[in-house]
Gaussian input, Z-matrix of N, CA and C with variables (Angstrom, degrees):
# hf/3-21g

backbone

0 1
 N
 C     1     B1
 C     2     B2     1     A1
 N     3     B3     2     A2     1     D1
 C     4     B4     3     A3     2     D2
 C     5     B5     4     A4     3     D3
 N     6     B6     5     A5     4     D4
 C     7     B7     6     A6     5     D5
 C     8     B8     7     A7     6     D6
 N     9     B9     8     A8     7     D7
 C    10    B10     9     A9     8     D8
 C    11    B11    10    A10     9     D9
 N    12    B12    11    A11    10    D10
 C    13    B13    12    A12    11    D11
 C    14    B14    13    A13    12    D12
 N    15    B15    14    A14    13    D13
 C    16    B16    15    A15    14    D14
 C    17    B17    16    A16    15    D15
 N    18    B18    17    A17    16    D16
 C    19    B19    18    A18    17    D17
 C    20    B20    19    A19    18    D18
 N    21    B21    20    A20    19    D19
 C    22    B22    21    A21    20    D20
 C    23    B23    22    A22    21    D21
 N    24    B24    23    A23    22    D22
 C    25    B25    24    A24    23    D23
 C    26    B26    25    A25    24    D24
 N    27    B27    26    A26    25    D25
 C    28    B28    27    A27    26    D26
 C    29    B29    28    A28    27    D27
 N    30    B30    29    A29    28    D28
 C    31    B31    30    A30    29    D29
 C    32    B32    31    A31    30    D30
 N    33    B33    32    A32    31    D31
 C    34    B34    33    A33    32    D32
 C    35    B35    34    A34    33    D33
 N    36    B36    35    A35    34    D34
 C    37    B37    36    A36    35    D35
 C    38    B38    37    A37    36    D36
 N    39    B39    38    A38    37    D37
 C    40    B40    39    A39    38    D38
 C    41    B41    40    A40    39    D39
 N    42    B42    41    A41    40    D40
 C    43    B43    42    A42    41    D41
 C    44    B44    43    A43    42    D42
 N    45    B45    44    A44    43    D43
 C    46    B46    45    A45    44    D44
 C    47    B47    46    A46    45    D45
 N    48    B48    47    A47    46    D46
 C    49    B49    48    A48    47    D47
 C    50    B50    49    A49    48    D48
 N    51    B51    50    A50    49    D49
 C    52    B52    51    A51    50    D50
 C    53    B53    52    A52    51    D51
 N    54    B54    53    A53    52    D52
 C    55    B55    54    A54    53    D53
 C    56    B56    55    A55    54    D54
 N    57    B57    56    A56    55    D55
 C    58    B58    57    A57    56    D56
 C    59    B59    58    A58    57    D57
 N    60    B60    59    A59    58    D58
 C    61    B61    60    A60    59    D59
 C    62    B62    61    A61    60    D60
 N    63    B63    62    A62    61    D61
 C    64    B64    63    A63    62    D62
 C    65    B65    64    A64    63    D63
 N    66    B66    65    A65    64    D64
 C    67    B67    66    A66    65    D65
 C    68    B68    67    A67    66    D66
 N    69    B69    68    A68    67    D67
 C    70    B70    69    A69    68    D68
 C    71    B71    70    A70    69    D69
 N    72    B72    71    A71    70    D70
 C    73    B73    72    A72    71    D71
 C    74    B74    73    A73    72    D72
 N    75    B75    74    A74    73    D73
 C    76    B76    75    A75    74    D74
 C    77    B77    76    A76    75    D75
 N    78    B78    77    A77    76    D76
 C    79    B79    78    A78    77    D77
 C    80    B80    79    A79    78    D78
 N    81    B81    80    A80    79    D79
 C    82    B82    81    A81    80    D80
 C    83    B83    82    A82    81    D81
 N    84    B84    83    A83    82    D82
 C    85    B85    84    A84    83    D83
 C    86    B86    85    A85    84    D84
 N    87    B87    86    A86    85    D85
 C    88    B88    87    A87    86    D86
 C    89    B89    88    A88    87    D87
 N    90    B90    89    A89    88    D88
 C    91    B91    90    A90    89    D89
 C    92    B92    91    A91    90    D90
 N    93    B93    92    A92    91    D91
 C    94    B94    93    A93    92    D92
 C    95    B95    94    A94    93    D93
 N    96    B96    95    A95    94    D94
 C    97    B97    96    A96    95    D95
 C    98    B98    97    A97    96    D96
 N    99    B99    98    A98    97    D97
 C   100   B100    99    A99    98    D98
 C   101   B101   100   A100    99    D99
 N   102   B102   101   A101   100   D100
 C   103   B103   102   A102   101   D101
 C   104   B104   103   A103   102   D102
 N   105   B105   104   A104   103   D103
 C   106   B106   105   A105   104   D104
 C   107   B107   106   A106   105   D105
 N   108   B108   107   A107   106   D106
 C   109   B109   108   A108   107   D107
 C   110   B110   109   A109   108   D108
 N   111   B111   110   A110   109   D109
 C   112   B112   111   A111   110   D110
 C   113   B113   112   A112   111   D111
 N   114   B114   113   A113   112   D112
 C   115   B115   114   A114   113   D113
 C   116   B116   115   A115   114   D114
 N   117   B117   116   A116   115   D115
 C   118   B118   117   A117   116   D116
 C   119   B119   118   A118   117   D117
 N   120   B120   119   A119   118   D118
 C   121   B121   120   A120   119   D119
 C   122   B122   121   A121   120   D120
 N   123   B123   122   A122   121   D121
 C   124   B124   123   A123   122   D122
 C   125   B125   124   A124   123   D123
 N   126   B126   125   A125   124   D124
 C   127   B127   126   A126   125   D125
 C   128   B128   127   A127   126   D126
 N   129   B129   128   A128   127   D127
 C   130   B130   129   A129   128   D128
 C   131   B131   130   A130   129   D129
 N   132   B132   131   A131   130   D130
 C   133   B133   132   A132   131   D131
 C   134   B134   133   A133   132   D132
 N   135   B135   134   A134   133   D133
 C   136   B136   135   A135   134   D134
 C   137   B137   136   A136   135   D135
 N   138   B138   137   A137   136   D136
 C   139   B139   138   A138   137   D137
 C   140   B140   139   A139   138   D138
 N   141   B141   140   A140   139   D139
 C   142   B142   141   A141   140   D140
 C   143   B143   142   A142   141   D141
 N   144   B144   143   A143   142   D142
 C   145   B145   144   A144   143   D143
 C   146   B146   145   A145   144   D144
 N   147   B147   146   A146   145   D145
 C   148   B148   147   A147   146   D146
 C   149   B149   148   A148   147   D147
 N   150   B150   149   A149   148   D148
 C   151   B151   150   A150   149   D149
 C   152   B152   151   A151   150   D150
 N   153   B153   152   A152   151   D151
 C   154   B154   153   A153   152   D152
 C   155   B155   154   A154   153   D153
 N   156   B156   155   A155   154   D154
 C   157   B157   156   A156   155   D155
 C   158   B158   157   A157   156   D156
 N   159   B159   158   A158   157   D157
 C   160   B160   159   A159   158   D158
 C   161   B161   160   A160   159   D159
 N   162   B162   161   A161   160   D160
 C   163   B163   162   A162   161   D161
 C   164   B164   163   A163   162   D162
 N   165   B165   164   A164   163   D163
 C   166   B166   165   A165   164   D164
 C   167   B167   166   A166   165   D165
 N   168   B168   167   A167   166   D166
 C   169   B169   168   A168   167   D167
 C   170   B170   169   A169   168   D168
 N   171   B171   170   A170   169   D169
 C   172   B172   171   A171   170   D170
 C   173   B173   172   A172   171   D171
 N   174   B174   173   A173   172   D172
 C   175   B175   174   A174   173   D173
 C   176   B176   175   A175   174   D174
 N   177   B177   176   A176   175   D175
 C   178   B178   177   A177   176   D176
 C   179   B179   178   A178   177   D177
 N   180   B180   179   A179   178   D178
 C   181   B181   180   A180   179   D179
 C   182   B182   181   A181   180   D180
 N   183   B183   182   A182   181   D181
 C   184   B184   183   A183   182   D182
 C   185   B185   184   A184   183   D183
 N   186   B186   185   A185   184   D184
 C   187   B187   186   A186   185   D185
 C   188   B188   187   A187   186   D186
 N   189   B189   188   A188   187   D187
 C   190   B190   189   A189   188   D188
 C   191   B191   190   A190   189   D189

   B1=1.4312
   B2=1.5203
   B3=1.3410
   B4=1.4816
   B5=1.4879
   B6=1.2998
   B7=1.4097
   B8=1.5168
   B9=1.3361
   B10=1.4985
   B11=1.4741
   B12=1.2977
   B13=1.4252
   B14=1.5020
   B15=1.3169
   B16=1.4323
   B17=1.5610
   B18=1.3735
   B19=1.4814
   B20=1.5653
   B21=1.3747
   B22=1.4613
   B23=1.4483
   B24=1.2673
   B25=1.5422
   B26=1.5129
   B27=1.3228
   B28=1.4942
   B29=1.4660
   B30=1.3056
   B31=1.4702
   B32=1.4949
   B33=1.3868
   B34=1.4555
   B35=1.5519
   B36=1.3040
   B37=1.4868
   B38=1.4956
   B39=1.3195
   B40=1.5073
   B41=1.4867
   B42=1.3282
   B43=1.4691
   B44=1.5414
   B45=1.3034
   B46=1.4462
   B47=1.5698
   B48=1.3395
   B49=1.4288
   B50=1.4628
   B51=1.3160
   B52=1.4190
   B53=1.4916
   B54=1.2835
   B55=1.4359
   B56=1.5262
   B57=1.2665
   B58=1.4302
   B59=1.5358
   B60=1.2374
   B61=1.4471
   B62=1.5657
   B63=1.3113
   B64=1.4327
   B65=1.5041
   B66=1.2979
   B67=1.4403
   B68=1.5139
   B69=1.3571
   B70=1.4666
   B71=1.4457
   B72=1.3982
   B73=1.4276
   B74=1.5738
   B75=1.3713
   B76=1.4005
   B77=1.5019
   B78=1.3048
   B79=1.4509
   B80=1.5042
   B81=1.3716
   B82=1.4848
   B83=1.4977
   B84=1.4038
   B85=1.4442
   B86=1.5543
   B87=1.3164
   B88=1.4353
   B89=1.5591
   B90=1.3286
   B91=1.4263
   B92=1.4823
   B93=1.3224
   B94=1.4942
   B95=1.4686
   B96=1.3033
   B97=1.4458
   B98=1.5525
   B99=1.3318
   B100=1.4392
   B101=1.4699
   B102=1.3438
   B103=1.4818
   B104=1.5205
   B105=1.3452
   B106=1.4664
   B107=1.5568
   B108=1.3105
   B109=1.4153
   B110=1.5180
   B111=1.3202
   B112=1.5157
   B113=1.5188
   B114=1.3514
   B115=1.4227
   B116=1.5741
   B117=1.3793
   B118=1.4402
   B119=1.5437
   B120=1.3390
   B121=1.4558
   B122=1.5475
   B123=1.3355
   B124=1.4760
   B125=1.5099
   B126=1.3466
   B127=1.4560
   B128=1.5497
   B129=1.2925
   B130=1.4578
   B131=1.5416
   B132=1.4200
   B133=1.3738
   B134=1.5702
   B135=1.3465
   B136=1.4376
   B137=1.4978
   B138=1.3462
   B139=1.4902
   B140=1.4625
   B141=1.3369
   B142=1.4222
   B143=1.5597
   B144=1.3130
   B145=1.4394
   B146=1.5172
   B147=1.3749
   B148=1.4355
   B149=1.5641
   B150=1.3071
   B151=1.5065
   B152=1.5269
   B153=1.3090
   B154=1.5396
   B155=1.5239
   B156=1.3333
   B157=1.5255
   B158=1.5070
   B159=1.3021
   B160=1.4838
   B161=1.4660
   B162=1.3057
   B163=1.4935
   B164=1.5431
   B165=1.3177
   B166=1.4268
   B167=1.5829
   B168=1.3211
   B169=1.4924
   B170=1.5128
   B171=1.2834
   B172=1.5142
   B173=1.4706
   B174=1.3441
   B175=1.4272
   B176=1.5539
   B177=1.3310
   B178=1.4414
   B179=1.4721
   B180=1.3014
   B181=1.4224
   B182=1.5930
   B183=1.3668
   B184=1.4188
   B185=1.5340
   B186=1.3856
   B187=1.5133
   B188=1.4564
   B189=1.3156
   B190=1.4539
   B191=1.4733
   A1=107.45
   A2=116.33
   A3=120.84
   A4=108.68
   A5=116.06
   A6=124.48
   A7=110.48
   A8=114.88
   A9=117.69
   A10=109.52
   A11=115.41
   A12=120.84
   A13=113.00
   A14=118.55
   A15=124.49
   A16=107.98
   A17=115.75
   A18=120.77
   A19=108.64
   A20=115.28
   A21=117.42
   A22=112.42
   A23=119.71
   A24=120.49
   A25=112.57
   A26=114.21
   A27=119.97
   A28=110.57
   A29=117.78
   A30=123.67
   A31=110.64
   A32=117.03
   A33=121.26
   A34=110.12
   A35=115.73
   A36=118.81
   A37=111.74
   A38=118.37
   A39=119.54
   A40=111.99
   A41=117.97
   A42=122.46
   A43=108.73
   A44=118.34
   A45=120.42
   A46=111.13
   A47=117.37
   A48=118.50
   A49=114.30
   A50=120.66
   A51=125.29
   A52=114.27
   A53=118.73
   A54=124.22
   A55=116.68
   A56=118.95
   A57=122.05
   A58=111.09
   A59=120.51
   A60=126.20
   A61=112.06
   A62=118.21
   A63=121.46
   A64=111.73
   A65=118.12
   A66=119.44
   A67=115.23
   A68=116.12
   A69=118.77
   A70=115.62
   A71=122.05
   A72=123.72
   A73=110.71
   A74=115.17
   A75=117.88
   A76=114.45
   A77=117.88
   A78=119.82
   A79=114.08
   A80=114.76
   A81=121.33
   A82=112.85
   A83=114.00
   A84=119.14
   A85=107.24
   A86=117.66
   A87=123.69
   A88=111.29
   A89=116.02
   A90=122.57
   A91=110.15
   A92=116.26
   A93=120.86
   A94=111.72
   A95=119.35
   A96=121.85
   A97=111.28
   A98=116.41
   A99=119.74
   A100=113.17
   A101=117.37
   A102=121.44
   A103=109.08
   A104=117.06
   A105=121.42
   A106=109.43
   A107=115.87
   A108=122.36
   A109=111.45
   A110=115.00
   A111=119.95
   A112=110.22
   A113=117.65
   A114=120.79
   A115=111.17
   A116=115.32
   A117=118.59
   A118=106.97
   A119=116.34
   A120=116.87
   A121=116.46
   A122=110.66
   A123=116.76
   A124=113.46
   A125=115.88
   A126=122.36
   A127=110.17
   A128=116.94
   A129=123.84
   A130=108.69
   A131=117.71
   A132=122.12
   A133=110.94
   A134=116.34
   A135=123.71
   A136=106.74
   A137=117.50
   A138=119.68
   A139=115.14
   A140=117.01
   A141=125.13
   A142=109.12
   A143=115.50
   A144=118.80
   A145=115.60
   A146=115.04
   A147=119.93
   A148=111.08
   A149=115.38
   A150=118.48
   A151=109.14
   A152=115.79
   A153=116.85
   A154=109.99
   A155=115.81
   A156=118.36
   A157=108.04
   A158=120.65
   A159=122.48
   A160=111.14
   A161=118.28
   A162=123.02
   A163=108.33
   A164=118.96
   A165=119.90
   A166=107.87
   A167=117.57
   A168=118.54
   A169=113.19
   A170=117.02
   A171=122.98
   A172=108.34
   A173=119.04
   A174=120.16
   A175=110.21
   A176=116.81
   A177=118.80
   A178=110.36
   A179=123.02
   A180=126.53
   A181=112.44
   A182=115.27
   A183=121.72
   A184=110.59
   A185=113.64
   A186=118.74
   A187=112.44
   A188=120.55
   A189=123.60
   A190=112.26
   D1=115.92
   D2=179.92
   D3=-114.27
   D4=135.14
   D5=176.91
   D6=-99.39
   D7=135.78
   D8=174.22
   D9=-93.21
   D10=179.02
   D11=179.71
   D12=-64.95
   D13=-35.95
   D14=-177.94
   D15=-64.11
   D16=-45.59
   D17=-176.27
   D18=-64.26
   D19=-42.51
   D20=179.37
   D21=-65.31
   D22=-37.63
   D23=177.00
   D24=-65.12
   D25=-40.71
   D26=176.77
   D27=-60.30
   D28=-51.06
   D29=178.40
   D30=-55.04
   D31=-46.01
   D32=-177.24
   D33=-64.09
   D34=-38.79
   D35=178.36
   D36=-68.26
   D37=-36.37
   D38=176.05
   D39=-67.34
   D40=-41.45
   D41=176.60
   D42=-63.06
   D43=-43.09
   D44=179.57
   D45=-63.21
   D46=-39.80
   D47=176.80
   D48=-69.16
   D49=-36.41
   D50=177.59
   D51=-67.21
   D52=-48.64
   D53=-173.82
   D54=-101.03
   D55=-21.53
   D56=177.58
   D57=86.27
   D58=164.18
   D59=-174.56
   D60=-70.74
   D61=-27.76
   D62=-175.41
   D63=-86.92
   D64=-29.70
   D65=-178.37
   D66=-77.29
   D67=-29.42
   D68=-176.88
   D69=-59.59
   D70=-44.68
   D71=176.30
   D72=-57.58
   D73=-43.40
   D74=177.34
   D75=-62.21
   D76=-38.64
   D77=177.16
   D78=-65.92
   D79=-38.96
   D80=177.47
   D81=-64.95
   D82=-36.56
   D83=-177.74
   D84=-69.69
   D85=-43.48
   D86=175.99
   D87=-58.20
   D88=-44.86
   D89=179.08
   D90=-60.77
   D91=-46.49
   D92=-179.31
   D93=-62.74
   D94=-41.58
   D95=178.27
   D96=-63.45
   D97=-38.54
   D98=178.18
   D99=-67.23
   D100=-38.73
   D101=177.79
   D102=-66.40
   D103=-42.31
   D104=-178.70
   D105=-61.62
   D106=-46.59
   D107=-179.81
   D108=-60.76
   D109=-41.46
   D110=178.42
   D111=-64.05
   D112=-44.90
   D113=179.27
   D114=-62.38
   D115=-40.21
   D116=-177.53
   D117=-64.85
   D118=-42.32
   D119=179.43
   D120=-62.69
   D121=-36.15
   D122=174.57
   D123=-64.98
   D124=-43.98
   D125=178.31
   D126=-63.05
   D127=-42.81
   D128=-178.52
   D129=-61.27
   D130=-44.08
   D131=-178.85
   D132=-63.87
   D133=-40.43
   D134=-179.77
   D135=-62.81
   D136=-46.19
   D137=179.21
   D138=-60.47
   D139=-38.61
   D140=179.49
   D141=-66.04
   D142=-45.30
   D143=175.85
   D144=-59.43
   D145=-41.39
   D146=179.67
   D147=-66.89
   D148=-41.40
   D149=-179.62
   D150=-69.70
   D151=-36.30
   D152=178.74
   D153=-64.86
   D154=-42.56
   D155=-177.65
   D156=-68.82
   D157=-36.31
   D158=177.73
   D159=-65.33
   D160=-40.37
   D161=178.56
   D162=-65.69
   D163=-43.24
   D164=-175.67
   D165=-69.55
   D166=-36.38
   D167=174.14
   D168=-61.98
   D169=-38.21
   D170=178.84
   D171=-66.57
   D172=-43.27
   D173=-174.95
   D174=-75.34
   D175=-28.83
   D176=174.25
   D177=-69.10
   D178=-41.03
   D179=179.75
   D180=-67.49
   D181=-29.48
   D182=-177.99
   D183=-72.33
   D184=-36.27
   D185=-176.74
   D186=-76.76
   D187=-15.40
   D188=179.81
   D189=-82.24

């Protein structure tokens, strides 16, 4: 599905009419915070997995 310039402008105008000019920046700010929080959670999970695998490798080498 490809959107042309005309379709994007129509969608933008509908959003502007529905939410008003003052609400859109607030919505985008909230969306940005949500995305940042999601990325932080993903990065934290990756770091935990890396540290857990490093600890298990150390414990395996110590038992040998």
